[in-house]
N, C-alpha and C positions, 0 to 999 in steps of 0.2 A: 175514731168510729163515727161515720156519717151521720149527721142529724141534725134536725129542724128547731129553729128557735122560735118558740112565740110570744111576743114582746108585748107588756102593755103599754099603746102610748097616750102621751097626752095631746087631747086633739083641742085644748083651749087655747086662749089669747097667750101673748108672752106674759110673762109676770118675773118679777123681779130676783126671785129664788131659782137656785139652779135644778133642772130636775134630775133625779136620780141618774144614777150610770142605765145605760141600756143600750144593745146593740149600737139603733140608729134614734134617735128619739127628738123629733124636732116640733117643736111648737108654732104649727100651723096650722091653718083650716082647712086643709085637708093634704095627703101625700098619695101618691100613687106607687098601691105596691099589688102591680101585675092582677087586679082585680080582689085583691085580699086586703081590703081596709075599709073598718065601719067603727064608730065611736068608741073610742074604751079597747079595742084588740086590734093586732095586726099579726099577721104570720108571716115571717121573713123568711124568704124562699125563693129559687133561682128561677127567671133574673129578677133583678128590680130596674124601676127606669126612672131615679130620681138622680136631675144632673144637678150639682151643687159648686160652689163656689168655697171653698173652706181655706179659713185664717187661721194659723195657729199661735196661740195664746199661751204657749208655753215657750222660756225661752233657752230648755235646755233641752230639747229635742235633737238627734243627731241624724237618725233615719227609719223612717216609717213604715209600716204598709196599711193602709187604709183597708177596710173590708173591702174596695174595687179594687184591693190592689195594685193600687196606683204609688207607686214610692215617692214621696217627698223626701228631698235631701235636705243632708244639714245649710242651714242657711236661709231654706225657703220660707217666703210667708205666706204663699198661696198656691192652691193647685184644686183644678177643673179635674172632676173626675166622677163617671159612674157608677155610681152603687148598683152591683151585680150580684149581689146573695152573698152567702156565708159559704166563707171556707170551711175543710175538715178542721177541728180542731177546739171547739169551743167546747168547755171553758178550759183549755189547756194551759192556758198564760197569756192570754190578752190584758193588755194594760189598758187605763183608761185614758185620753188626753182629750181636753176642751177645745173646741174648735167654735168659731162663729161661721155659722152655717147661711148661705142664701140660696133661695130657691128662686128662680124667674118669675114672675108676678105674683110673689109671696114677700110677708113680711122679711127682714133678718133676725134671726132671732138665736140663743144658743143651743149647741147642740152637743151632745158627749157621743164621741163613736169610738167604741173599741178598735185598739189598733195591732198588729201584729210586726214581729221580726221581719222584715224586708230580704234575709236570705231565703231560698227556694229548698221547700221544707225535702231535705234530705234522709234515707231510712235504707238499712243494710237489705232490709227485704221485705215484702209487702208481708201483711196478713195470713199466713200459709192457712190452709184448711187440711189440706193431704196432701201429699207426694205418691206416686210411683215412679217407680224405675228399676236400672239394676247399674251394674258396673259394666262400659265398654272398654276393659282391658283385665288382663290374669288379677287373681286375687292374691293379693301377698300377703294379708298381715289380718284377722280379727282379731277383738280382744271385747269381754263382756264389760261393763260398766258393775262398783262393788257391789251394787245391790238387785245386778242380777234384771234390771228393765229393759239395757240398752246394748246393742251388738254395735259396735263401730267396724266397718270394713274400709282395707284402700287397697287400690289397685292401681294399676298398669296408665289408667285413664286419668291419672292425676288428680282424684278426686278422694276424700273420705265420707264415706254414709255412714248414718245414723240409723239405726232400726229399732223398730219396739219389739218387744219380745213376752211370748210367744208369737205374736200377731204376725210379724213380719210387716206391719206397715211403714214405709220411710215416711223418717221423722224431717229430715234434713240432709242433704248432701252440704258438706263444705270444701270449697273450693278455692283454691290458694295456690297450690303448687304448682310449678311449671313442669314436672317430668315426674316419670314415675312413684309413689307414695308407697315406699317399701314396710314401714313399720309405724304402726300405733301403741298408746299406752295411754288408759284413764287414769289421772290421777287418784291416791289414797282416799279421798272422798267424794269422787265421782264429778268434782262440775268442771275440771278442766281435761284436755286429753291434749297431747303431746306425738308429734308426727315426725316421720324424718323423711328422706326425699334424695330422689338420684340429683334431684337439681341444687344439690348440697346445701340443702335448709332446712334447719330445723326448728317446727315452729309448733308456736301452743293457741289453743284454740278452746273458746268456751262453750262449753255446752248447752246449757241456758238457750245461745240464741246461735249458735254456729258462728258466732263470730270470732276472727283471729286475733288474740288477745295482742301479739307479738312475736316476733320473728329471734330467734336465739342469735345473740351477738356477734357472731364470727364464724364464718363457712365451715359445716361438716362434709368434706368432701367425698361424694359418692354414700352420702348417707344412707345407712341400710337398717340400722337396728337401734331401738330408744327404750329408757324404762326405767319409772320413777321410782326413788327409796320409797320405802316403807313412809317414813313421817313426812314426804311428801316435799320435802323441801329442797334435794338433789333431783337433777335430770341426766343420765347419763347418755351419751351416742357414743357412736361407731361406724366406719364405714371403709371406704378407701374403694381402689378400684388395681384388683390383684395386688402387684406389688407398690402402687404408691397410694400415699399416705393415709395408713393401717390406723389410723388415730383413734384413741379412745379420749375423748372430750366429757370433762363435768362440770354442771351449767347450773347457777342459782337457781330454781322452779320459777322466784316471785318477779324476774326479771331480764332470766335470757342471758345473764352474762357469766362469760365461762370460770370456772373456779380452778381445775387443772387440766391440764395436756397428759395426758400420758399415750407412751412410745414403744411399748415391750415388743408389741406383734410386730412380725416383718411383713404381713402381707394382709388384704383387706379380713374387715373383722366382721365376722356376719350374724354374731349375738350376742348381748349381754346384759345381764341381770340381777338384783339385789335377794339376795338372801332374805326372808320372810321376817327377821327379826332386824333385820338390816346391819348386821355384824360383817358381811360378806359382800363382795360383787363379784362375780364370774365374767370371764369376757373369752371368747375363742371364734377361730377362721380360717383362711384358708389353710395357713400356714400349721395347721395340724395338733395346733397348740390351745390346750386350754389352760387359762391362768387366774390364779384364784386371789383378790387382791380383798385388805382388812381391810373395814371404815371405823377410821379414827371418832369421835366423838366431837373433834368440830367438823368431821365433815370432810375430811380428806382422805383420800386411800393410800394405802403402802401396797407394793408388791410384797408376797409371801411366797407362791413357788408356781413354776409354769409347769405342766404336766401332758406329757409329749400323746397326744391323741392316738397315732396311729392312721389317724385320715383327716382328711380336711374333716371341719364342722360347722355344720350348718344349723344348729339350734341346741340351745341348753335349757333346759328349766331346774329349778331347786324344790326336792321334796317338800312339805308343808313343816316338818320339824327344822327344816334347814341342816340336815345331816347329810344329805347325797345329793347329787348332781346329777342328771338326765343327759346325755349327750345323743343327739340325731347326727348319724355319719354317711360322709359321700358314700362309703365301703356297702351300704344299703342295709348298715346295722343299727343299735342300741346300746350303748355303753352308758353303764352305771358308775358312779364314783365317790368315793368318801370323801368329806372335807378335810374329816380332821387329819389325815395324812397323804389325801390325794390319791390310793390304793384307786385300781383297778377292782370293782368288785364281781362285774359280770357284764357278759356282751350276749344280747339277745340278736338273735337270728330271725328270720323269715321274710322281709322284704327282700324284694327283685330288682329294685332301684334306690338310688339314696332318699334318706330320710332326711325332709327339710323341715317338721315339725316335732316337736316332741311335751307334753305336757304329762302333772300328776294330778292325779284325784285327789278332792279336797281332803279325805281320809288319809293320803298317803299309799293307800293299797294297789294300785294301777298305776301299773304308766302306761299313757296313750300317742302314740307316733301315727306322725303322714308320710307319706311317701309317694315318691314321683310315677312308684307302679301303681298310681290310685286308688291305694285299699286305705283303711286305718285299722290299725289292729292296737288291742289292749295285752296289754301282760302283767303279769303278779309282779307286783315290783320285788317280792321277799324273796320268790324264787326262779324269776324270771320265763314263766312257763306262759306260753300266746295261750289266752281266756276266749279272745276274738278276733275274728277280721269281717269288715266292714266294706264294701265296695262302694267306692265315693261316683265312682263311672270318669273322673276327668284325673290328673296328676294332683294330688294335694298340695298346697302351697305353704296352706296357713290353718292353724287349730287351736282354738281356746275354749277351756272349759268353764262356767258359772261359779262363782264362790260354793254356789249352795249347794254344787253336785246335782243342778237338775237338768242342764241342757250341756250340750258341746256344739262348737259350729263350727264348720269346715269353708275355708276360703280354695278358689281350686284356677287351674288355668283355661277352663271353660267361662271365667267370669263371672261364678255363680256363686253366693254364699247358701250354704245348707245350716238348716238346725236338727238336730238329732237329738233323742234323749241322751242323757251323758251315759247312757252302755250302747249307745251308736247300732242298736239292733234294727232300727228302720230310720227311715228319713219323715222326720215330721213336716217339712216345709222345707220348701225355696223360696229364699226372700226376694231374687234377681225377677221383677215382672218385664222390664226391656231389657233388650242388651244392646237397641240399637237405636238413631236418634228420631225421636220425632217429627214429624213433618208433617202433619195436618190436623186441626182439630176441629172439631164440630158440636154443641149443643142439642138438644133435641128442644125443641118450642117449649115442651110442660116443664122443663130446667131437670130433668128426671135424669137425663142419662147424659154423660159423655162421652164422645168416639176422639180413639187417638190413632190415626196413621203413626207408622213407624218405614224409616228406611228399608227396611226388608222387605217391604210390598205389604204390612198385612195391619193390621186395624182390630183395637184391641176398643171393649164398650163398657164402659162403669156406670154405676149410680151413684146418683152426686152425693148423696145422702150419705150411704155408710162405707162408700170407699169398696162395694164388691164388685169383683169384673162379672160381667154378664154373659160377655160375648168374646171371642177371638176370633177373625174375619178373616181366610187363608186370600191370600191374592187382591188386597181390597185395600189401595192404598191413598195417597190424595190427588185431588183435591175429593173431601166428602162432603154428606149432606143426609139429614133425618127430615123423616116427611113433618107434614103439620102434625099427624097424631102421635109419634113416636114410634111408629110403628114398624118402618123400612128406613134401613141403612143403605145409601150408595157409594161405592167409591170406586176410583178406576186404577186400574191394574196396568202395569209397564209398556205392557202389550196393545195399549189402547182399548182394552176393554172396560165394560161398566159394570160392575157384583152389584148385584140388589137384593141383600139380606132381610130376612124376616126377623126382627129381634125379639118376638114371644118366644119362639123356641130356637131361635139360631138358625134355622134354613136358609140354604141358598137358593132365592127364586127364579134370579135371571142372569146371565150373561151375556150385555147388550153389546154388537159390534156393530159397526161402520165408521166410525170415527180411521181416518188413516194417519193422522199425527198425534202428539201428546195432547188429552181433554185435562184444558184449563181451569173448567169452572162447571159444577155441578149444583144443580138448585131445584126443590120441587114446587112444583105451583101446585096447592095444597095437599091432598094427596094420592090423586087421582094420577098424575100425569108428572113426571120427570125430565130437566131443561138439562140439555149437557152443550157445553160449548167448547171445540178445539182448535187449537194451531193449524189444524187442515181449513179454517177460514170458512166451519160451518157452526150453525146454530140447530138443534136436534130435538124434537121433541117425542116421549117415550111415552105407552101407556102402560099403567104399573098395574092392570087388571091381566093382562098375558104379555107385558115384556114386547110387545108390537112398535115397532117404529112409527111416528104420523105422520111427522114432517121435518124435511130438511131445508134448513134456510141459507142459502150461502150470505156470507159477506164478501164483499166489492175485495179484487183481488189484489191482496197489497200481504208484508208481512205482519202476523198477527204474533205479539210475541207474550198477551196476559191476558187476561180475562175477569169479571167479579161480576157476578150479580146481585138485582135488589134485593133486597129480604122476600120479594111476594113474586121474584124471578119474573116480572115481567119489564125487565131494563137490563142490560147488560152494557158496562163498560168495558173495550177494549183496547189494549194498548197496540195501535199500528206504527207502522212507517212504512213512507210514500214517498214524500220529498221531505220531511222528517217525521221525528216522534210525534205520536198524539194520545189523546185517549177519544175515543170515538164513545158516544152515549147510541146506546141503540134499543129499542124493543123487539123483546124474545119473537115476538109473533108473526111480526114481518118483517125484519131487519132493516127498518127503516131508523134513516139516519136524525136524531134527534137533535146532535149537536155536538162540536168536537172543544175538546180542553187541549192548548196545547204543552208542550212536553219537551225537556232539555238534554232528555234520553229515554233508553227505553222506561217507560211507565208502566205502572201498577199502582189501583186504584182500589179501594174499600169503600160500600155504602152507609150511611149512617143508618139508622135503625130506623127512623123515624122515615125513613125516604126522600129526605128533603135534602140533604147534603152529599157530597163527596166530598172525599179526603185521596190527593196525589202526593208522592214522594218526588221531588225534584234533588238527585242523589248532586248531582257536580254543585249547587248550592246548599246541600244538608241543610233544607227543608223542606215541610208540609204543606202544602196548601188546601183549602178548603172552596170547594164552587158548590154554588147555589144550584140544583137541576131544575128550578124550575126557567131559568134565563142564563147556565150555564155561564155566570159572572163571576170573578173571584170574592171568597167573604175577604179571604183572612191566607195569613202567609206565617208560619211557625218556624222561627228559626232555631233547629236542632242543635246547633254547632257539633252533633257528629257524623257521621257517615251511617245512615240507616240500613240496615238490612234488605233485601228484596219483601215485599207480601209483609210487610213488620207493622202495619197498621191495623186498628181499632177503635171504632168508636163505642162509647157506652151505650146503653141500649135510648139514653132518654137524650141521646146528640150532643149533649152539652162536652164531654170529653174526649179526648182521643188521647188512647194511648200507642206509643211506639217503640221499639230496640232498636238497640245501636250495635254496632261493628265493636264500640268498646265495652260492653257488657252490663250495659245500663238499661233500665227499662223507665221510661220517662211520659207523666199523664201531662197533657195542656186543657187549661180553659181555653178553648179553642178561639171563641168568640172576642176574648181581649191581648191572646196571645200569651197568656200568663202560665209559665211552666205549674203546675199545682203541686208537683208530687215526684221525686225522682228515688227510686230506686237502685242506688248505683254498686250494691255488691251480691247480688243477687244474680245474675246469672253470669255465665261466664264468658270471658270475654271473644270473638270470634266463633260467636257459637251461631250456628243455623239450624237451631230446633225449627218447630211450630210457632209461629207468630201469633200473638194474643188474639182469644177469642170468650167473647163475654155471655155469660148466661144471659136468655131472653130476659128474666127477671130484674136483670141489673144488679146484683148481690152480690156476686163473686165473676174469675176473669179465670183462664186458665193457660199456658202456655208451654212449652216445648223446648228443654233443651240438650244441645249437641252431648252432653252425657247421658244422656238415654234417660232426664228425670223429667217425669209430667208432673205440672206444679200445680192444684187446683188452692187460688188466693181469695180474699174478701176484697171486693172492689171498696176502695175508699171514697170512693163518689157514689152509693149507692142510691138509685132513683129511688129515695122516698118524697112522695110527694102528697102534700096537704089538697084536699078537692073542693072543702066548703068550712066556712066559717059561718057562725051566726051567733047574736049576742043581742038577750033578753034581759034586762029585769037585773042589769047587773052579772048576768052570766051568761057562759059561752059554749059551743059546745062546737068539737072540731073532728073532720073525716080524711081519710088520708088512703093512699094508693102505695102500691109500692113494697121496697124490701122483702125480708125475707121470711115475712109470717109471723115474727113473734118481734115485740113492740115492747118498748117500755115509755111510760109516759113518768115526768117529772116534775119538779116545780121550785122555785129561786125565791127570796127575795128581793137576789143580787146579781146582776150576771160578773159581776167583777170579783166581790169578795163571799158572795153566800155559798152557801153549800144545796146541792142538789138533792132534793129526797124523794124519794119513788113516790107517786100515788099510784095505791093498787101491788099488787102482784104484776109479774109480764104478762101481754095478752098477746090471742090472738086476733081479736074484733079488731077494728080497722075505723072505731068510733071513739070518741069520749064526752060527755056531757057534763053540765052542772061545775064547769072551771069559771069560779071568783077573777073576775077583772080590772077588779078598784086597784090602782095602782099604789103601791110595787107590785105586781104580780107578772113573774113569769116563770115559762113552760116549756119543756124541752120534749118532744118527742123523739127517742132513740131507735133504730133496729137495730136488734138482737143478734 
């Protein structure tokens, strides 16, 4: 979590006694800390400007990262570096190392500096606040967690999604399979989830963080079904492709090592399940056979009997007492079988297409079946009487009932996940919020709203705080812009029309026509006017009071590939090609050329929120370049090491960090002034994704991005702009004031940055100042944004 550290500094002459550990403790007459330095107290804030020469006094140092993020390699004795601020992570594991430090023009003295391991901070995913989305392929499986709090769904889009029940909020998306995910099952304790996929793999996932625990130790050809044993020790999986490889494999659930391979089936195995008491295993498939296996005390199964089902079997389920088995048949029926002798008890008819999923209610009184005839039917298990038919609207491919008997979930060919009461008499809600990839994002200037355009040409507007859907705007897509007062939304349609919506009541106000080619950028100038830039080489100004076109400004005739507007819409960076690629910097008021930035290929750019810098991509070189807008000089080159997606850049609002996404599926933060990769999210994004590029909230507390699997993610900014604005010291007491963050703060104190614990100074607060802080060393204060 981002934090600011206030450290007590000794400003007296050097003494023989070593100073207590601090983030940066120099016994010097004066140290410049960007204006935040005075007797007794200093705030450690970004960026500092102290040039030091450091000599290692420890012989066992291997490789360290100083607060400047300069690497000191093994065997080195000196390194010149610039202290540039506090990395996120204090006090998550820094170690003290004593150096001899010399500042130019000052005395040489001892200093203790906290150091970090030099490895880039790798994280599987950001701190996600909420997610929104849905599947982009047919839903093949649904499963409730044992406590009923989560619902998992798996689909042909190669993803697994975890949803909260009953709210339908998307918790996370599990990415790793390369093809359709066909089956899922929770472990009995609900901590893990196992999945089977057409990519020939079975995988185990940790439910708590969505990380893949391991891939099972050998391939499972065309894996189609998977089940946990009731004691959680065994995973059974099966599959095959028609007549090929109809294997049933038993795995050790703790490590994914195969325990037993069974080859009795002659065609593809479609279903496998354990009895509730764990004494039986049943399997069935396209060979029209149901096989009952007995599970021994050592976990080894042995064949007991094979039952001729009379038709291909798509699904099976044990009754809660373990005495009956229900089967969903390709011949449109549901059959009930007695486990003791394998006898057919009854056949339930009424579906008009194949039955793809079956389940018993927790009390065993009812059998529920889902069919490709788009219906869900409830049957009396004792008599076979049809109790109820529910219209699903799409072919039912998956069905699950919560263990508490409260809810029923269905998944269908229409890529949707639906929640019903267990009786199925009406739909409670549809979990799927997006079914196409996000393509563009925009926050309102007041941080209250987030607009997300999707590949189907529509835009949804969400309330950031509570994830409530405010508006769905049809024929309104990328690029997007929200007015300064947060009341107007503008988006472009595929036919080059700009739609302007009023967010207070969801009314479509204007459909603005005039551009003859793709609209590349939109931005509001205050609340009264809208600026648009098109590939037709024009900049247009529109009046929002009546939708009138005020002005059309031509850009010099050339090929316009991209455009980006500055935060106040006064400047536009236009990607062009004349005799070579370039990014032209122009005024939107008159089109005047302010400067040109060379590019190696088709350019794209993004402005910093402070309006002082511009970032551009050089795809061939796989790097990002930062340019000063005052003189169009290059300030920094950031080697990404991976091919970045077009338009994938964003600055944090304070302008200190740049985030980019790459085709390898990673998100990377750079602290651009020293080209340091400060944070890499390596596993959250699916590779070759084409979702919306990152977008930061104006207050810097969070950022949003979209993924090609129809997921919109809102995550916490790890480098949130929490800044101290004033420090005063009188009579041994200090006062501090700050700004930024998310409006909720915690001030904490410690007697040591290394071994001490942080104690809260009062409860969390929303005020932005604190007074009467003792500054007698050692005294350390930490300000955290919650």
